[in-house]
N, C-alpha and C positions, 0 to 999 in steps of 0.2 A: 293355530293348533295343527293344521294340515301340513305346514312346513315342518313342524317338530316331528310328527309321525313319519313324514317322508324321509327325514334325515335318519331316523331310527332304522327304517327299512333299508335305505341305501348303505348305511354303515354295516348292517347285518349281512347284506348281499356281498359287500366287499370282502368280508371275512371268509366266505366259503366258495365263492364262484371260481371255477377253474380258470387258469390263465388263458387268455384269448377270447373269453366271453365278455362282451361289453356290458357295462351296467345299463339297465334300461332307464328311461326317464320316468321315474315313479310318480304316479298320480294317486292322490288320496281324495276320496269323495265321501259324501254323506249318503248312506242308503236311504231309498225312498220309504222303505219299511223299517220302522224303529226296532222291530223284533230282531233284525239282523245286526244290531249294534249301533254305535255312534258314528263310526268311520269304517271305510273299506278301501282296499287296494286290489288292483288287477296285476300286480307285479309278476306273480307266478305265470299268468297267461302270457305275458310278454317274454318270458324266458323259456317257454315250453319248446319253441322251435330250436333255438340255439343249444339248449341242454339236452334235447331229444328225450324228454321225460314228460309224463302226464302232468298237467297244471296242478292237480291235487297233491301229487307227491312233492312237487316243489313248494307248494303252499305249506304243507306240513313241516317241511325242512326249515322254512323261514320262521314259522311260528315257534318251533323247537329252539332255534338259535336265539330269538328274541327273549324267550322265557328263561334262558340260561343266565341272562344278566339281570341283576336286581334293579327293579324299577317300581315306581308307585303311580304310574300314570294309568295303567290298564288294570281293570278287574277281570277281564275276559279277553282272550285272543283265540279266534277260531278259524280253522281252515275248512272251506266248504268244497263239496264235490266238484263244483263248477270252476274251482281254482281261485275264487276270491278269498281274501283274508279279511275277517271283520274284527273290529276292535270296540271294546266297551270301556269308557272312561271310568275310573274308580271314583267312589264317593269322596275319598280322601283328596284326590287331585282336584275335583270340583270345589270342595270346601276350601281348599288352599288358594284356589283362584280368586275367591272372594277377598282374601286378604290382598292379593295383588291388585284387584280393582280399587280397593279402598286406599292402597298405598299410592298407586299411579294416578288416580283421580282423572283429571282431564287428559292425561297422556295415555290412558288405557285404550288399546285398540290401534294406536299409532305405531308405525314401524319405520325402519331405515332402509327398506329394500332398494329405494331409489338412489341411495348413496350420493345424494347431491347432484344427480344429473340435471341438466337444464331442459325445461319444457316450455315451449311457446304455444298458447292456445289463443287463436284468433276467433272471435265470435261476435254476434249481433251485426256489426258493420253495416248499419242501416244507412241508406242515402240520407244526407242531411237536407232533406226537402220537406220535412214535416214531422209531426209527433210519431212516437213509436207505437206500433199496434200489438195486438195480443201475440202474434207469432213471434215478433221480436222478443217479447217477454219470455216466451218458452225458451228461446235460445240464449237469452241472457241468464236464465236460471240454470239451464242444463250446462252451459259453458262454465259458469261460476262453480257449479257443483263438481264438475270433472276436475277443474283446477284445484278445488279443495281436496279432492280424493288424492290427487298427485302429491299435494303438500303433506297430507296425512301419511303418505308412504315414502316420505323423505326426499322428494324431488324439490328442486328450486323452480318455481313456476312464474311466468310472466303472462298476464292477461293483456291482450292487445285488441284495439278497435281500429279497423281500417276505414278511413274517412274518404269517401268518394267526393272529393271537393273540386273536381275538374270535369269539364265536358258539357255537352248540350243541356243535360238536365239542370245544371247550375244556372246556365244562361236563361233557361225557361223559368226557373224559380225567381230569378231577379226581375225578369219582365212581368211575371205574375204578381209580385209584390208591388211593383211600381204602378201596374194597372189598378190594382185594389186601392192603392193610395190616392189615385186620381179619379176613382169612380169609373174607370174604363172597363170594357168587356175582357174577359179572360183570353189571353193570346192563344193562338192555335197551338194545341198540344201542351198548353200550360197547366198550372195547377189552380183549381177553383174552389177549394174547401174553405169552410168558415175560418180555419186557422190562418189562411193567407190574410184575410181581412184583419184578424187579431194581430198578426205580425206587422202589418202595415200600420196599424194604429199605435202599436207599442214602439215601433223602431223608427226613429227619425233619420238615422244615418244608415242607409241601405248598404254601405260598404261593410257594415257589421253583421250583415245578414247570416252568413255562415256560422261565425262565432255564436250568434244569438240562438240559432236553431240547435247548434251542438250543445250549448249550455242547457237548453231545455231538455234535450235527450239525456244529458248527464244527471240533471235533477231527477228525472223519472227513474233512471237506473239506480240512483242512490237511494231512492225509496225502497228498492228491492235489495239494498245492501250489495249491489254489484258495483265494484270500483275497479276501474282499469288501471294498469301500470303505464300503459302507453296508448297514445292515439297517433296512428301513423297516417300521414297525409299522402294521398295519391299524387297531389300536385308536386310534392317534393321529388318524386321519382322522375318527373319530367324536367323540373328546374335544375336537378343535379345531373341530368343527362343518363340516368340509369336505364331508361327504356331504350334509348339508342344503343347503349352499351350491350344490353341483352340481345337486341336484334343483331348487332355486329358479331356477337359471340356465336349466335346460331348460324349466321351466314358464313363465318370464317371456317366453321366446321362442315360446310356443305349442306346444311339443313334447311335452306330457303330456296325458293324459286320464284321468278317473276313471271306472272301471267296476267294478260288483260290489263296491263298497267299497275297491277297491285302486287305487293310482296307477300308471298305465302310461306308459312311454316310447313315443312313436309312431315306432318304429324302422323300420317298414315304409316310411315316406316316405323313408328313407335307404338302401334297398337290402336291409334284413334281411328274412327270410322271414315274420316276424310280430312284433307288438308285444311289449314285455318289461316285466315288473313291476319297479317301483322300491320301492314300499311295499305290503306285504301288507295284507289286510283287517284284521288285528289290530294294524296299525301298525308292525309289524317291518320294518326296512330289509333289503333283499336284498343278497346278496353283490355282485350286479351294480352296484347303486348305489354301493357302496364302491369297486368297480373303476373306475367312471367318475371318481370324485373322485380316485382314485389316479393316473390317467393325465392328468387335468387338472393335477394337481400336477407331474408329470413335465415337462410342457410349460412350466409357470411357472418351472421352474428353468433354462430357457434352453438346452436341448439342441438341437443341429442334427439329430442322428439318434437316435431312440429305438427300441430293439429289445427285443421280448419273445421268450423261448424257452419254448414250451409243449409239453406232450405230445400225442400223437395224439387223446386223448379230448376235447381242447379245440378241435378243428377248427371245430365249429359256433359257437364263442364269438367268433371273429374279427369277423364282420360286425356283430355287435351293439355291440362296443366301438368299432369304426370309425365306426359310425352315430352313436353318442353324441358322439364327438369332432367329427364333421362338423357335428352339430346345434349345438354350442356355438361353431362357427366356427374350430376349430383345424385347422392345416394337416396332414391325414392323410398326405400324401405324405412327411412326416418320420417317420412311425410305421410300423413293419413287425413282423410276427409270424412267427417261424420255428416251423413244426410239425414235431416230430420223431416218429420211429417207435420201436417197442418193441425191447427187448433180450431175446433168448433165450439162456440159458446151456446149454452143453454140456460134457460130458466125453467127448472123442472123438465117437462117434455117438449117445451117450445124453444125452437132455435132463435137465438139473438143474431140478427143481421145488422141492425143499425142502432146507433146511440139514441137513447131517449132524449138527451139533451140537445144534440146537434142534428139528428136525422141523418148523420153520416157514419163513417167507419167508427167502430168502438175503439177507443184509444186504450193504451196500457195504463195511462194515469187514471182513467175512469174506473177500470177494474180494480187497481190498487186502492183507490178511495172507497170503493163500495165494499170490498171483502177484507182488505188489509194485506200487508206484505207476507205474513206467515201463511195465509191461506193460499195466496198466489204461488209462493215458492213450493209449498207442499204439493198442491195439485199439478203444477207444471212438472214436478219431478216424478210424480206418481206413476207415470207410464213410460215404457220403453222408448228411447229416442227413435226407434224404428217403427213405431205405431202411431196412428192418428189419435189425437187426444180429444175426447168429449169432456168439456169443462162445464159443469153444472154450478152456476153462481149461487143458486138457492141452497143447494146442499152445502156449499162452502160456508154459508152463514149460519147454518143450523147448529144448535147446541145440544146434540144428541150423538149417540155412539155411531150412527150411520155416517156421520161426517168424520172421515178418518183423522183429519188434523185435530179436531176437537177430542176425539177418542184418545189419541196419543198424548196431547197436551194434558188432558184431564187425568191420565194415569200418572204423569209426573206430578201434578198438583196434589193428587190424592196421596201419593207416597210422601210428599212434603208435609201434608197434614198428619199423616200417621206418625211421622218422625217428630213432629211438634208436640203431639199428644203423649207420646210414650215417655215414661219416666225411668225406663230401664237403662242401665249402664252396659253399653255394648262391649266394654273392655272385658267383662265377665263372660262374654259369650263362649259357649262350647260348640264350636262348629261341627264337631263329629255327631251332634244330635240331628243334624239336617239330613234325614234319610227317608222322609216322606216322598212318595213319587212325584207329587206337585212341586215339592222343593227341588228335586232332581231335575225335572223338566226345566225349571227356571234357571237353575245353575248351569245346566247344559247349554241353554240358549245364550246366556251371557258369555260363555266361553267362545262362542262363534264370532264375536264382534271383529277381531282382527281379520279373520278369514273373509268376512263379508266386505270389509274395506278393501282388502287386496283384490277380491274377485270383481268388485264394482269398479275399481280403478283399472284393472287389467282389461275388462270388457267395455270400459267407458259407459257403464250403465248405472248411474246413481240411483235409478228407481229401485235397485236391489236393496239400498239402505232404507227406503221407505217401507218396503215389504218387511224387512227385518225388524224395524222399530215397531211396526204394527203387530208383529208376532210377539215381540217382547212384551207389549202392553196387554195383549190377549192372554198370554201365559201367566203374567203377573196377576191379572184379575182372577183367573182360575185358582192360582195359588192362594190369594187373599181370601177367596170364598171357602177354600177347603182347610186352611190352617189359621189358627189363632195367632195373632202377631203381636199385639201391644205389650204383653207381658213376657215375651220370649226374646232374650237378647240375641240369640243366634239367628232367629228369623229377622230380626230388625237389621242385622248385618246384611243379610240377603236383600232386604228391602232397599237399604241405602245403596248396595252394589247395583241394584236395578235402576235406582234413580240416576246414579252416575252414568251408566250406559245410555239410558234414554236421553239424558242431557247432552252426552257426547255426540250422539247421532244428530240431534236437533241443531246443536251449535255447529257441527261440521256443515250442515245444510243451511245454516244461517236462519234458523227458525227459533223463536223464543221458546224456552222451557219454564213456563210460569210456575210459581210456587203456590199461587192461589187462583181459583177460577170461580 
């Protein structure tokens, strides 16, 4: 809807602005106070300097020009003294949008703004040294949600998992499993969790160690409905000479220096706080060198947008990777890193630090088994990627409205029950009778769905959809309490439209929309 209003404003301005005055980048927002209408724009303020006129006069001119053309979208368009223009959507337009929802069904809210551009999202990428933990679960869900948002906006998306299958950690893992199999002590710096003993018992051929652990991680992710398009092996970067190629490329451009027997990348010249080692004194290649090669490879594959999702402990790693990409002449504006925060588990007010079963780290598998995939996905998505997540396992299991996933799913199930009980024929519905304020509030919220998808995708913040669907459920419950529904065909159309939108949000987030609870 915001795009449609923005287009109307832009075309209106193009019709009367003097030659030489550039069209501003029109933004349309929802006023915090509903008394000011449904949408507003500051276009007049942006033009005040170039036109040398008071914003209010420009706003009045824009309003007058829009009103000259016949349209059924707005019931009111008002210019305010501060230069803002406010728009109120007409009942007729809101009512007709219900027809659009019922016609488009699962496609409602989706758009083609991405125009088929290619997006690569790399996330989780956990070391193949053991089971996934709760933090991995958060990034699995967030990464998958962001990918789904891009797909809903018309992009072609690939989900990728980078497998760290080379280096000292893998050698230590192999030694640890062999030690467990022989009943020997854990090697120095090795892995000593109970899962190591389980692997040793399950796996007779230790050459299959990495495939075995990776298969277990895939099984866990599949329970969350997270399926990757590709698993990219770090080892292949070395086997195919891509790491050496990346270093040669940096050296040929004069971006490396040899000091103390090691080869350094002069990353300070590209905004990093210090230079970084590529090849150690003993000739061993660093993880950073492999990461450079990996990201060069991502660009070679022709993606328009490349997104990495990393944990909070990798914050300082971002400048050096961007520095390396800039040094080899790659467009770093197409590369972005999302840094996430940690997850703390609670049972009520008590923090959960250890698994009751093993006395060790709580695994993602245990959490999924306890509360289910839907609750895990909902709660993992519910908080901004920039914020720490406090995850209450007890709340996630409760069947009451304080549990947000239950509240939203119950709204969908309740709607399904209403539709089953009703004997009205919605084909006879007269939508122009939907004029109650509670009806308008619900219709108005349903209109926002595409805008919410676009904003969540643009900001890489899928939690906005969680907030949106909770609002839809709350507004629906208020409408249901205020308006008799069962014998009213028009209201049943509104109910079905609400069901479609709730289902579309949940399905986009890969959460079930139950018909009964």
